[in-house]
N, C-alpha and C positions, 0 to 999 in steps of 0.2 A: 411532468415529463419523465418517462421511464429512463432507466440507465443506471450506471454505477460511476461514481466519482471518488477519487482518492486525493487527499491533501495531507502532506506531512510537514510538521514543524520540528526543527532541531532546537529543542528548548535549552540544550547545553550552551548554545551560542546565541539563542534568541532570534533565529531567522528561519526562513523556509529551507527545506532539505533539498535544494536544487542539486540535481545530478544523481540523487539516489535512484538506483535501478529497482523497478518493481515488476512483478509478473502476476497476471490474473489467470486463474484456471477455473473451469467448470469441473465438478467431480463426478457427475452422473450423466450418462450411464458409465462413462469412464473418464479418467482425468485427461483433460485436453486444454492446452493453452489458448486463451482468448485474446490476450493483449500483453504487451511487454514494452517497457521503455524507461528512459531516465526522466525524472521529475523536472518540470519546467522551472523557470526563475521564481515563480510564485509557489513552488512546492507541490504543484498539481500534476497529475498524469493527464497529458493531452493526447487522447486517443478516441477513436470513434465509439468505443464502448460507453463513453459518457452519455451518449444519446440513444443507445440501442436498447430495445426491449429484450431483457434476459428472461429465460425460462425459469420457472419456480424450481428450486432445488439447492443443493449444496455447492459452495464456491470456496476458493482459497486465494488469498493474496500472499505473495512472498515479498517481503521487504529486505533488501540487501544492505542491512545496517552496518555490518562490519567493514565491508569494502567502502561504503560511503564515508564513515568516520575516518578510516585510514587515509582515503584520498583527500579529505579535508584537513588532515594534520591534527585531528583531535586525539588527545591522549586516551588510550584504552589499553586493556590488558593484552598480553600475548600468550595464547591466542585470544581474540576478542571475546568478552563475556557474551555479547549478542552478535551473532553473525548473520545468518539468514533467519528472519523472523516470520513464521507462518501465522496467518490469521484466517481461520475458517468460520464461515457464516452461512446462513440460509436465506435465500430470497423466497418469501412466502407469497408476495403479491407482485407479479411482473409489471403491473401498471404503475407501481410506485418507483420513485427514484431512491437509490440507496447511496448515501454519502458516507464515506469512511474517513473521518479525520483521525490523524495519528499525531501524538506528541511523543518525542523520543530523545533519549540521551544514550551514551554508550552503555549505561547501566540499567536502563529500564524504559518502559514505554506504556502508553495507554492508547488503545484504539477502540472506537465505538461507532455506533450508527448515529450520525449527525442529522441535521435537518437541511 
């Protein structure tokens, strides 16, 4: 099934990043927002984009980490070390599903193509 899914875990507290705001953009032929929303209780973006066939090309997801950790009361630097975290990637095969799991703390993150 084609599409794009996003799942974020707050590893600093050992739980899904419920409420983190994310935005998804296509970058070609110009930058255009495709989806935006707050992550669900499970830490996933619940949006129609998860089942849509996306064109081949470059994309970007913006994770609003600084605001998320501030609203959760998690201790972080002032200003936050991580604020808006961009992740750029390319869809090569529109027939495939692209899953982007992210593990995050106020001090670092890992995001990759999952299965």
